[in-house]
matplotlib code that plots the C-alpha trace (Angstrom):
import matplotlib.pyplot as plt

x = [88.9, 88.9, 88.4, 85.5, 86.2, 83.2, 79.9, 79.9, 76.2, 73.2, 73.1, 70.5, 67.3, 66.4, 65.6, 65.1, 67.4, 65.8, 67.0, 68.6, 66.3, 68.8, 71.6, 75.3, 76.6, 80.1, 81.9, 82.5, 81.2, 79.9, 79.0, 82.6, 83.6, 81.3, 82.8, 86.3, 85.1, 83.9, 87.2, 88.9, 86.5, 87.2, 90.7, 89.4, 90.3, 93.3, 95.2, 98.8, 101.2, 98.8, 98.7, 95.4, 97.0, 99.9, 97.5, 95.2, 98.2, 99.6, 96.1, 95.9, 99.4, 98.6, 95.3, 96.8, 99.8, 97.2, 95.6, 98.1, 101.2, 103.4, 103.0, 105.3, 105.3, 106.5, 107.4, 108.5, 108.5, 106.8, 107.7, 104.5, 104.0, 104.2, 107.5, 106.1, 107.7, 104.8, 105.4, 103.4, 103.0, 101.7, 100.8, 100.9, 99.4, 100.3, 98.5, 100.3, 103.3, 105.3, 102.6, 103.5, 99.9, 98.7, 95.6, 96.2, 93.5, 94.1, 92.2, 93.3, 93.2, 93.9, 91.2, 91.0, 92.3, 89.6, 85.9, 86.1, 82.6, 80.8, 77.6, 78.7, 81.5, 82.9, 83.4, 85.6, 88.9, 87.9, 89.1, 86.4, 85.4, 85.8, 83.4, 82.9, 85.9, 88.6, 87.3, 84.9, 87.7, 89.8, 86.8, 86.4, 90.0, 90.3, 87.2, 88.6, 91.7, 89.4, 88.0, 91.4, 92.9, 90.1, 90.3, 93.7, 93.5, 94.9, 96.4, 98.5, 96.6, 98.0, 95.9, 97.4, 96.4, 97.7, 98.3, 98.1, 95.4, 93.3, 95.8, 96.2, 93.8, 94.1, 93.6, 95.0, 98.3, 101.0, 99.1, 101.6, 100.0, 97.4, 97.6, 100.9, 100.9, 99.8, 102.5, 105.1, 104.0, 104.0, 107.7, 108.5, 106.8, 107.3, 109.3, 111.0, 108.5, 105.6, 102.4, 99.3, 96.7, 94.4, 94.0, 91.0, 90.9, 88.0, 86.9, 83.8, 82.0, 79.8, 77.2, 73.7, 72.4, 74.9, 75.3, 78.6, 79.1, 82.0, 84.7, 85.8, 89.5, 89.1, 87.0, 89.5, 92.7, 91.6, 88.3, 88.8, 89.1, 85.9, 84.2, 85.5, 84.2, 80.8, 80.2, 81.0, 78.6, 75.9, 76.5, 75.9, 72.7, 74.2, 73.7, 71.3, 74.4, 77.2, 75.4, 76.8, 77.0, 80.0, 79.9, 82.5, 86.2, 87.7, 91.2, 92.0, 94.7, 94.4, 95.8, 99.5, 99.3, 97.8, 100.5, 103.0, 101.3, 99.4, 95.8, 94.0, 90.5, 88.5, 85.4, 83.9, 80.4, 81.3, 77.7, 77.8, 74.3, 70.7, 70.0, 67.4, 65.2, 68.2, 70.4, 72.6, 73.4, 71.2, 72.6, 76.1, 78.3, 81.5, 84.2, 81.9, 81.5, 78.5, 80.6, 79.7, 78.9, 75.1, 75.6, 77.0, 75.4, 76.2, 74.1, 76.4, 79.5, 78.1, 77.4, 80.9, 82.6, 80.9, 82.1, 85.6, 85.9, 84.3, 86.8, 89.7, 88.2, 87.7, 91.4]
y = [93.4, 96.9, 99.5, 101.9, 105.4, 107.5, 107.8, 111.0, 110.9, 108.9, 105.4, 104.4, 102.8, 99.3, 98.8, 95.9, 95.9, 95.6, 92.6, 93.1, 93.9, 94.4, 92.0, 92.7, 96.0, 94.8, 91.6, 90.8, 87.3, 87.3, 83.6, 82.9, 85.3, 83.4, 80.0, 81.4, 82.6, 79.1, 77.7, 80.0, 78.9, 75.2, 75.7, 76.6, 79.7, 81.4, 82.4, 83.3, 80.6, 77.7, 75.0, 76.4, 79.7, 78.1, 76.2, 79.2, 81.5, 78.9, 78.7, 82.5, 82.7, 79.8, 81.3, 84.8, 83.3, 81.9, 85.4, 88.2, 89.2, 89.1, 87.8, 88.9, 87.3, 89.4, 86.8, 88.1, 87.3, 89.5, 89.4, 89.7, 91.4, 88.1, 87.2, 84.8, 84.8, 84.9, 83.9, 86.2, 86.6, 89.5, 88.5, 91.2, 90.4, 92.9, 93.5, 95.6, 95.9, 98.3, 101.0, 104.0, 105.0, 102.4, 101.6, 99.8, 97.5, 95.7, 93.2, 91.1, 87.3, 86.3, 85.6, 86.7, 84.1, 84.9, 85.4, 88.1, 89.6, 86.3, 86.3, 83.0, 83.6, 80.1, 80.8, 83.8, 82.1, 80.2, 81.5, 82.9, 81.3, 84.7, 84.4, 88.1, 89.2, 87.8, 85.3, 87.7, 90.1, 87.2, 86.0, 89.5, 89.8, 86.4, 87.2, 90.6, 88.7, 86.7, 89.9, 91.6, 88.6, 88.6, 92.3, 93.7, 97.1, 100.2, 101.3, 99.2, 97.4, 96.0, 93.6, 93.2, 90.5, 91.5, 89.2, 89.7, 92.4, 90.9, 89.1, 91.1, 92.2, 95.9, 98.3, 101.2, 102.9, 101.8, 98.9, 96.4, 93.1, 94.3, 95.8, 93.9, 93.1, 96.6, 98.2, 95.9, 96.8, 100.5, 100.1, 97.9, 99.4, 97.6, 100.5, 103.7, 106.5, 104.1, 106.3, 104.9, 107.2, 106.0, 103.1, 101.3, 98.8, 96.4, 94.9, 93.1, 93.7, 90.6, 91.3, 90.4, 93.6, 95.8, 99.4, 101.0, 104.4, 106.8, 106.0, 109.1, 108.9, 108.2, 111.4, 113.4, 112.2, 111.3, 113.0, 112.9, 109.1, 108.8, 111.0, 108.8, 105.6, 106.9, 108.6, 105.4, 103.5, 106.1, 105.9, 102.2, 102.7, 101.4, 104.5, 102.4, 100.4, 103.0, 105.5, 109.1, 109.8, 109.8, 106.9, 105.7, 106.1, 102.7, 101.6, 99.3, 98.5, 101.8, 103.6, 102.7, 103.5, 106.9, 107.6, 107.0, 109.5, 107.0, 108.0, 104.9, 104.8, 102.1, 100.7, 98.7, 97.7, 97.7, 97.2, 93.5, 92.0, 93.0, 96.5, 97.3, 100.4, 102.2, 101.4, 99.0, 95.4, 93.1, 90.6, 91.6, 88.9, 90.8, 88.9, 86.0, 82.4, 83.5, 85.0, 82.2, 81.7, 82.1, 85.7, 86.9, 87.0, 86.9, 90.0, 92.1, 90.6, 91.7, 95.3, 95.7, 93.8, 96.0, 99.1, 97.8, 96.7, 99.9, 102.0, 100.2, 100.4, 104.1, 104.4]
z = [117.4, 118.5, 121.1, 120.8, 122.1, 121.4, 119.6, 117.6, 116.5, 117.6, 116.2, 113.7, 114.8, 113.9, 110.2, 107.8, 104.8, 101.4, 99.3, 95.9, 93.1, 90.3, 91.2, 91.4, 90.2, 89.2, 88.3, 91.9, 92.8, 96.3, 96.2, 95.6, 98.5, 100.8, 99.8, 100.5, 103.8, 104.7, 103.6, 106.2, 108.9, 108.1, 109.4, 112.8, 114.8, 113.1, 116.3, 115.7, 116.6, 116.1, 113.4, 112.2, 111.5, 109.7, 107.4, 106.8, 106.0, 103.6, 101.9, 101.5, 100.0, 97.6, 96.5, 95.9, 94.0, 91.6, 91.1, 91.7, 89.7, 92.8, 96.4, 99.2, 102.6, 105.6, 108.2, 111.6, 115.3, 117.9, 121.6, 123.6, 126.9, 128.7, 127.0, 124.3, 120.9, 118.5, 114.8, 112.4, 108.7, 106.6, 103.0, 100.3, 96.9, 94.2, 90.9, 88.2, 90.5, 88.2, 88.3, 90.4, 91.1, 93.6, 95.8, 99.1, 100.6, 103.8, 106.0, 109.0, 108.7, 112.3, 114.9, 118.6, 121.0, 123.6, 123.4, 126.0, 125.2, 125.2, 127.4, 128.9, 131.3, 130.8, 127.1, 127.5, 127.3, 124.1, 120.7, 118.5, 115.1, 113.4, 110.5, 110.2, 112.3, 110.1, 107.5, 105.7, 104.8, 103.5, 101.4, 100.0, 99.0, 97.3, 95.3, 94.4, 93.2, 90.9, 89.4, 89.0, 87.3, 84.8, 84.2, 85.1, 86.8, 85.2, 88.5, 90.8, 93.5, 96.8, 98.8, 102.2, 104.7, 108.1, 111.0, 114.7, 114.7, 117.4, 119.6, 122.8, 125.6, 125.3, 122.4, 124.3, 123.2, 122.7, 121.1, 122.5, 121.4, 118.9, 115.4, 115.2, 111.5, 110.5, 112.7, 111.1, 107.6, 108.5, 109.5, 106.5, 103.5, 100.2, 98.7, 99.9, 99.7, 99.3, 99.2, 97.7, 96.1, 98.9, 101.2, 102.7, 105.6, 105.1, 108.5, 109.7, 106.4, 106.2, 108.9, 107.6, 109.1, 107.3, 108.6, 107.8, 109.3, 108.7, 111.3, 113.3, 112.9, 109.1, 108.7, 110.7, 109.0, 105.4, 104.7, 100.9, 101.0, 103.1, 100.5, 97.6, 99.2, 100.3, 96.9, 95.1, 97.3, 96.6, 92.8, 93.1, 95.0, 98.3, 100.5, 102.6, 103.7, 103.5, 105.7, 105.4, 109.1, 111.5, 113.9, 116.3, 116.8, 116.3, 117.0, 114.1, 111.5, 109.8, 112.8, 112.3, 108.6, 109.3, 111.8, 109.0, 106.7, 104.5, 103.6, 104.8, 106.2, 108.1, 106.5, 109.3, 110.5, 114.2, 115.3, 114.6, 115.1, 114.6, 115.8, 118.4, 118.7, 120.3, 117.3, 119.3, 118.3, 120.3, 120.7, 119.7, 118.2, 118.4, 120.2, 121.0, 120.0, 118.0, 115.3, 113.0, 109.3, 109.8, 111.0, 107.6, 104.2, 100.5, 100.2, 102.4, 100.7, 97.4, 98.5, 99.9, 97.0, 94.5, 96.2, 96.6, 93.0, 91.6, 93.5, 91.9, 88.4, 88.8, 89.7]

ax = plt.figure().add_subplot(projection="3d")
ax.plot(x, y, z, "-o")
ax.set_aspect("equal")
plt.show()
């Protein structure tokens, strides 16, 4: 998933998260989100161009058509650096599509075709399961769709599932075989002059040991959106998880949208795994075959889902 460029402030030390004492703060159903996450995993790795990806994409489209007012598929072919024609699909689920004031949420639904950070060298050409790095974001969005169908939002909401985020080997510019779906969406916006009030990329948000720092590029390019998200989390009592400190510079799907002038930030727990005394994941499950369902939690999905839904309801 991503290239890490710098660490702006020291990472947090190891800490144990407190369990919920007062239950969910919104109508977001994290148990449903976890079940949707498991359904994605049941398809197998969702690598673009595979039968598993075809089935998973069909499932997302079907689920969102049952919830959203409008669902648009952006189907396209990407020529990779090695000359392969890669079929890809973005899925845009729209609520209150006629509203001018809109909120854009996006997440990627593909999985990485190689476990290039796996501690076992022989595993590194194997596709990752992608429980947190792919499926958790899908589970979050389908469960948000449940809530928005029950209580239609006063603003327009666009839930965008992007494809091909994690396909290539290098996350260096010009991002040739990565961030493919978000680059395509940035070049093919749903309407001329499309400019949401704000946008949020939700990525790797199911980690049991949830520590979401403020991503560097987001703070630099859209500080008002960062403030909005972290203040909402604080109001909900979740500042233990949405930590008001600047963390790492992450190359992710918000980058092409920021480059087009959209105010989109990245909400990501890039330190995937239990943190050691130095504040580093030990072990790290990122881009490994250990990115499995037991590494994520209903608790974390509830925290993030509450924040995501409250932001929409606040407009």
